[in-house]
C-alpha positions as CSV (number, residue, x, y, z in Angstrom):
1,M,-36.6,29.2,-42.7
2,E,-39.0,26.6,-41.5
3,G,-36.8,23.8,-42.7
4,A,-33.9,25.2,-40.7
5,L,-35.9,25.6,-37.5
6,R,-37.3,22.0,-37.5
7,P,-34.0,20.3,-36.6
8,L,-33.5,22.9,-33.8
9,V,-37.0,22.3,-32.5
10,V,-36.5,18.5,-32.5
11,V,-33.1,18.7,-30.8
12,G,-34.4,21.3,-28.3
13,A,-37.4,19.2,-27.4
14,A,-35.2,16.1,-27.0
15,L,-32.9,18.0,-24.7
16,A,-35.8,19.4,-22.6
17,V,-37.3,16.0,-22.2
18,T,-33.9,14.6,-21.3
19,V,-33.2,17.2,-18.6
20,A,-36.7,17.0,-17.2
21,V,-36.8,13.2,-16.9
22,G,-33.2,13.1,-15.5
23,Y,-34.0,15.7,-12.9
24,A,-37.2,13.9,-11.9
25,V,-35.5,10.6,-11.5
26,D,-32.6,12.0,-9.6
27,K,-34.9,13.8,-7.2
28,S,-36.9,10.7,-6.7
29,L,-33.8,8.6,-5.9
30,Q,-32.6,11.4,-3.5
31,A,-36.0,11.3,-1.7
32,V,-36.0,7.5,-1.4
33,D,-32.3,7.6,-0.2
34,A,-33.3,10.0,2.5
35,R,-36.1,7.7,3.7
36,H,-33.9,4.6,3.6
37,P,-30.4,5.6,4.7
38,E,-29.7,2.0,5.8
39,T,-29.2,0.9,2.2
40,P,-26.7,2.6,-0.2
41,L,-28.5,1.4,-3.3
42,W,-30.5,4.5,-4.0
43,H,-27.4,6.7,-3.5
44,L,-25.4,4.5,-5.8
45,L,-28.1,4.6,-8.5
46,R,-27.8,8.3,-8.7
47,R,-24.5,7.7,-10.4
48,C,-26.6,6.4,-13.4
49,R,-28.0,9.9,-14.1
50,V,-25.7,10.7,-17.0
51,P,-26.0,7.4,-18.9
52,L,-29.8,7.5,-18.3
53,Q,-30.0,11.0,-19.8
54,V,-27.9,9.9,-22.8
55,V,-30.3,6.9,-23.4
56,I,-33.4,9.2,-23.1
57,C,-31.9,11.8,-25.5
58,A,-30.8,9.2,-28.0
59,A,-34.2,7.4,-27.9
60,V,-36.2,10.7,-28.3
61,L,-34.0,11.8,-31.2
62,R,-34.1,8.3,-32.8
63,G,-37.9,8.4,-32.6
64,G,-38.3,11.9,-33.9
65,Y,-35.4,12.6,-36.2
66,R,-37.6,12.0,-39.3
67,A,-39.8,14.9,-38.2
68,A,-36.9,17.2,-38.5
69,H,-37.0,16.9,-42.3
70,V,-33.3,16.1,-42.5
71,V,-31.9,16.0,-46.1
72,H,-32.9,12.7,-47.5
73,G,-29.3,11.8,-48.4
74,H,-28.3,12.1,-44.7
75,L,-31.5,10.6,-43.2
76,T,-30.1,7.0,-43.2
77,A,-26.8,8.1,-41.8
78,V,-28.4,10.1,-39.0
79,G,-30.7,7.2,-38.1
80,E,-27.8,4.7,-38.0
81,G,-25.7,7.1,-35.9
82,L,-28.4,7.6,-33.4
83,A,-29.0,3.8,-33.2
84,L,-25.3,3.3,-32.4
85,V,-25.4,5.9,-29.7
86,L,-28.5,4.4,-28.2
87,I,-27.0,0.9,-28.1
88,A,-23.8,2.2,-26.5
89,A,-25.7,4.3,-23.9
90,T,-27.9,1.4,-23.0
91,A,-24.9,-0.8,-22.4
92,W,-23.3,2.0,-20.3
93,L,-26.5,2.3,-18.3
94,T,-26.8,-1.4,-17.8
95,V,-23.2,-1.7,-16.5
96,R,-23.7,1.3,-14.1
97,V,-27.0,-0.2,-12.7
98,A,-25.3,-3.6,-12.2
99,A,-22.3,-2.0,-10.5
100,A,-24.7,-0.1,-8.1
101,I,-26.5,-3.2,-7.2
102,T,-23.3,-5.2,-6.6
103,D,-21.6,-2.4,-4.6
104,S,-24.8,-2.0,-2.5
105,T,-25.0,-5.7,-1.7
106,Y,-21.3,-5.7,-0.7
107,A,-21.6,-2.6,1.5
108,R,-24.7,-3.9,3.3
109,Y,-23.0,-7.2,4.0
110,A,-19.8,-5.5,5.2
111,V,-21.8,-3.4,7.7
112,V,-23.7,-6.3,9.3
113,S,-21.0,-9.0,9.1
114,R,-18.0,-9.2,11.5
115,D,-16.3,-12.0,9.6
116,V,-13.4,-10.3,7.9
117,A,-12.6,-13.4,5.8
118,K,-16.2,-13.6,4.4
119,I,-16.2,-9.9,3.7
120,R,-13.0,-10.2,1.6
121,R,-14.3,-13.2,-0.2
122,L,-17.5,-11.4,-1.1
123,R,-15.5,-8.4,-2.3
124,T,-13.4,-10.6,-4.5
125,Q,-16.3,-12.5,-6.0
126,S,-18.4,-9.3,-6.6
127,T,-15.5,-7.6,-8.3
128,L,-14.9,-10.5,-10.7
129,I,-18.6,-11.0,-11.4
130,Q,-18.9,-7.4,-12.2
131,R,-15.9,-7.6,-14.6
132,V,-17.4,-10.6,-16.3
133,F,-20.8,-8.9,-16.6
134,T,-19.2,-5.8,-18.1
135,A,-17.3,-7.9,-20.6
136,I,-20.5,-9.7,-21.7
137,V,-22.5,-6.5,-22.0
138,G,-19.7,-5.0,-24.0
139,V,-19.5,-7.9,-26.4
140,I,-23.3,-7.9,-26.9
141,A,-23.3,-4.1,-27.5
142,V,-20.6,-4.3,-30.1
143,A,-22.3,-7.2,-31.8
144,S,-25.6,-5.3,-31.8
145,M,-23.8,-2.3,-33.4
146,L,-22.3,-4.4,-36.1
147,F,-25.5,-6.2,-36.9
148,S,-27.5,-3.0,-37.1
149,F,-25.9,-2.5,-40.6
150,P,-27.4,-4.7,-43.4
151,E,-24.0,-5.3,-44.8
152,M,-22.7,-6.7,-41.5
153,R,-25.6,-9.2,-41.4
154,T,-24.4,-10.8,-44.6
155,L,-20.9,-10.9,-43.3
156,G,-22.1,-12.3,-40.0
157,A,-23.8,-15.2,-41.8
158,S,-20.5,-16.0,-43.5
159,M,-18.6,-15.8,-40.3
160,L,-21.0,-18.1,-38.5
161,A,-20.5,-20.7,-41.2
162,S,-16.8,-20.9,-40.4
163,A,-17.2,-20.3,-36.6
164,G,-16.1,-23.9,-35.8
165,I,-12.7,-23.6,-37.5
166,I,-12.1,-20.1,-36.1
167,G,-13.0,-21.3,-32.6
168,I,-10.5,-24.1,-32.8
169,V,-7.8,-21.8,-34.0
170,A,-8.6,-19.2,-31.4
171,G,-8.6,-21.8,-28.7
172,V,-5.2,-23.1,-29.6
173,A,-3.8,-19.5,-30.0
174,A,-5.3,-18.3,-26.7
175,Q,-4.6,-21.2,-24.4
176,S,-2.7,-19.0,-21.9
177,T,-5.5,-16.3,-21.9
178,L,-8.2,-18.8,-21.5
179,G,-6.3,-20.6,-18.8
180,N,-6.0,-17.4,-16.8
181,L,-9.7,-16.6,-17.4
182,F,-10.8,-19.9,-15.9
183,A,-8.2,-19.6,-13.2
184,G,-9.7,-16.2,-12.3
185,L,-13.2,-17.7,-12.0
186,Q,-11.7,-20.5,-9.9
187,I,-10.1,-18.0,-7.5
188,A,-13.3,-16.1,-7.2
189,F,-15.5,-19.0,-6.2
190,G,-12.8,-21.4,-4.8
191,D,-11.9,-18.9,-2.0
192,M,-8.2,-19.7,-2.2
193,V,-7.1,-16.1,-2.3
194,R,-9.1,-12.8,-1.7
195,I,-8.5,-9.1,-2.0
196,G,-6.8,-8.0,1.2
197,D,-5.2,-11.3,2.0
198,T,-1.6,-11.4,3.1
199,V,0.4,-13.8,0.8
200,V,4.0,-14.9,0.2
201,V,4.7,-15.6,-3.5
202,D,8.2,-16.2,-4.9
203,G,9.7,-15.1,-1.5
204,E,7.9,-11.8,-1.6
205,W,5.5,-10.8,1.2
206,G,2.6,-8.5,0.5
207,T,-1.1,-7.9,0.4
208,V,-3.4,-8.8,-2.5
209,E,-4.6,-5.4,-3.9
210,E,-6.5,-6.4,-7.1
211,I,-7.8,-9.5,-8.8
212,T,-9.0,-9.5,-12.4
213,L,-9.9,-12.4,-14.7
214,T,-6.3,-12.6,-16.0
215,Y,-3.9,-11.2,-13.5
216,L,-3.5,-10.5,-9.7
217,S,-1.6,-7.6,-8.2
218,V,0.3,-7.9,-4.9
219,R,1.4,-4.8,-3.0
220,T,4.6,-5.6,-1.1
221,W,5.5,-4.1,2.3
222,D,7.9,-1.6,0.6
223,E,5.0,-0.4,-1.7
224,R,6.1,-2.3,-4.9
225,R,3.5,-3.9,-7.0
226,I,4.0,-7.5,-8.2
227,T,1.7,-8.4,-11.1
228,M,1.2,-12.2,-11.6
229,P,-1.1,-14.3,-13.9
230,V,-3.9,-15.7,-11.8
231,S,-3.0,-19.2,-13.2
232,Y,0.1,-19.0,-10.9
233,F,-2.1,-19.3,-7.8
234,T,-3.9,-22.4,-9.2
235,S,-0.8,-24.3,-10.3
236,K,1.9,-23.5,-7.7
237,P,2.0,-23.5,-3.9
238,F,1.9,-20.2,-2.1
239,E,1.5,-19.0,1.5
240,N,-1.8,-17.3,2.5
241,W,-1.3,-15.9,6.0
242,T,-4.9,-14.6,6.4
243,R,-6.9,-17.5,5.1
244,G,-9.1,-18.5,8.0
245,D,-7.7,-17.2,11.3
246,P,-5.1,-14.4,10.7
247,Q,-3.5,-14.9,14.1
248,M,0.2,-15.8,13.8
249,T,3.1,-17.0,15.9
250,G,6.6,-15.7,15.4
251,T,10.1,-16.1,16.7
252,V,13.1,-14.0,17.5
253,F,16.6,-15.6,17.6
254,L,19.5,-14.3,19.6
255,H,23.1,-15.5,20.1
256,V,24.3,-14.7,23.7
257,D,27.1,-15.7,26.0
258,P,26.5,-18.9,28.1
259,A,26.7,-16.7,31.2
260,T,23.5,-14.9,30.3
261,P,20.9,-14.9,33.2
262,L,18.0,-16.7,31.5
263,D,15.5,-16.1,34.3
264,A,16.1,-12.4,34.3
265,M,15.9,-12.3,30.5
266,R,12.5,-14.2,30.6
267,K,11.2,-11.6,33.0
268,R,12.4,-8.8,30.8
269,L,10.8,-10.4,27.8
270,H,7.5,-10.6,29.5
271,E,7.8,-6.9,30.6
272,I,8.4,-5.9,26.9
273,L,5.4,-7.9,25.7
274,E,3.1,-6.3,28.4
275,Q,4.1,-2.9,27.1
276,A,3.6,-3.7,23.4
277,A,0.2,-3.1,21.9
278,E,1.0,-5.6,19.1
279,W,1.1,-8.6,21.5
280,D,-2.3,-10.4,21.6
281,R,-1.4,-12.2,24.9
282,R,-2.0,-15.7,23.6
283,A,1.5,-17.1,24.2
284,W,5.2,-16.4,24.8
285,N,8.3,-18.1,26.0
286,L,12.1,-18.0,25.9
287,V,14.2,-21.2,25.5
288,V,17.7,-22.3,24.6
289,I,17.5,-24.1,21.3
290,D,21.2,-24.6,20.4
291,S,24.7,-24.0,21.6
292,T,28.1,-23.4,20.1
293,P,31.6,-23.5,21.6
294,T,31.3,-19.8,22.3
295,T,27.6,-18.9,22.5
296,M,24.1,-20.3,23.0
297,Q,21.2,-19.6,20.8
298,L,17.9,-18.3,22.3
299,R,14.5,-18.4,20.8
300,A,11.8,-15.9,21.9
301,L,8.3,-17.0,20.9
302,V,5.6,-14.3,20.5
303,T,2.1,-14.1,19.1
304,A,0.0,-11.4,17.4
305,K,-3.4,-11.0,15.7
306,D,-2.0,-10.7,12.2
307,A,1.1,-10.7,10.1
308,G,1.6,-6.9,10.2
309,D,1.5,-6.8,14.0
310,L,3.7,-9.8,14.3
311,F,6.5,-8.3,12.2
312,D,6.4,-5.1,14.3
313,L,6.4,-7.1,17.5
314,R,9.4,-9.2,16.5
315,C,11.4,-6.0,15.8
316,I,10.4,-4.5,19.1
317,V,11.4,-7.6,21.1
318,R,14.7,-7.9,19.3
319,E,15.6,-4.3,19.8
320,R,14.5,-4.1,23.5
321,L,16.3,-7.3,24.5
322,I,19.5,-6.2,22.9
323,E,19.3,-2.8,24.6
324,W,18.7,-4.6,27.9
325,L,21.6,-6.9,27.5
326,R,23.9,-4.0,26.5
327,D,22.8,-1.8,29.5
328,E,22.3,-4.4,32.3
329,H,24.4,-7.4,31.3
330,P,27.1,-6.4,28.7
331,Y,29.1,-9.5,29.5
332,A,26.1,-11.6,28.0
333,L,26.7,-10.2,24.5
334,P,28.7,-12.5,22.1
335,R,32.4,-11.6,22.0
336,V,35.5,-12.9,20.3
337,S,38.2,-14.0,22.8
338,T,41.7,-12.8,21.9
339,A,43.4,-13.9,25.2
340,D,44.7,-17.3,26.1
341,A,42.4,-19.3,28.3
342,P,43.5,-19.6,32.0
343,G,45.9,-22.5,32.5
344,A,46.6,-22.9,28.8
345,P,50.3,-23.5,28.0
346,M,52.1,-20.5,26.7
347,S,53.0,-20.7,23.0
348,D,56.7,-20.2,22.0
């Protein structure tokens, strides 16, 4: 009976210590967060409660499992299993703490800074750094798990002896992957494209939604997602409409009859812009840029604070000007003449 109770006592004690320490740490972080609401670090660290409890529980059981008088044949297996759980939980906790610190740094900077471009750059860099750190911690954790077995240590020595040849073969086989990996780091620290930037790639206009070490996701205006390798942005030209100053200038082209009253049309254009919230009041004009035997081409120039507002403003201007021509000056709309010109000889 005593032999059966010992494992239950050890497990119960470990769970009690885990719950008590986890509760104390969580309450401490909650109290510090209440005293320092200006920084989100303490609130974000509370997300680490579960991995912390797993680490504590695994560590307590790893240290006291021998006292449970487990059957000798299973003693080694239980110890190795607890060691694997402890390594995995420690890696999980490390990644969570690093993520909390990174997110806290970004959140504090986003609150105090008014430079949208710098905020997007920091967000991109912090995201990629966090992914790199997670990958490194994962590799170290897996390696630690493997080398915790004596058999794997012997295998590891043999693998290290041929690491040079394997590295060359892997490098040749993974050229594309390695190229994207370095391209991702170049994008993160080269500041050529950031999360939230408005870009045009392969004729598609959209917003950069996600950047990883290997691919980049662009969300188009019609809510499609274009996934592209990050090496594309380091090897081919692309348009970045929000790099630096996001303000943009756009044009609206119209074909009208040569009899169109240009002064009245300029006045109407200005009235339309004054009523449009999308216009940033930097510049506007209306000029004739071309003519054909039957029409003349007008160009209305407008400005807006970013690409989204510019697109909406161009649509508004085009629609209102056509409505004005239709209602006030219908003769100014292009038309196809089917009658003979005055004074032209009659055809037989």
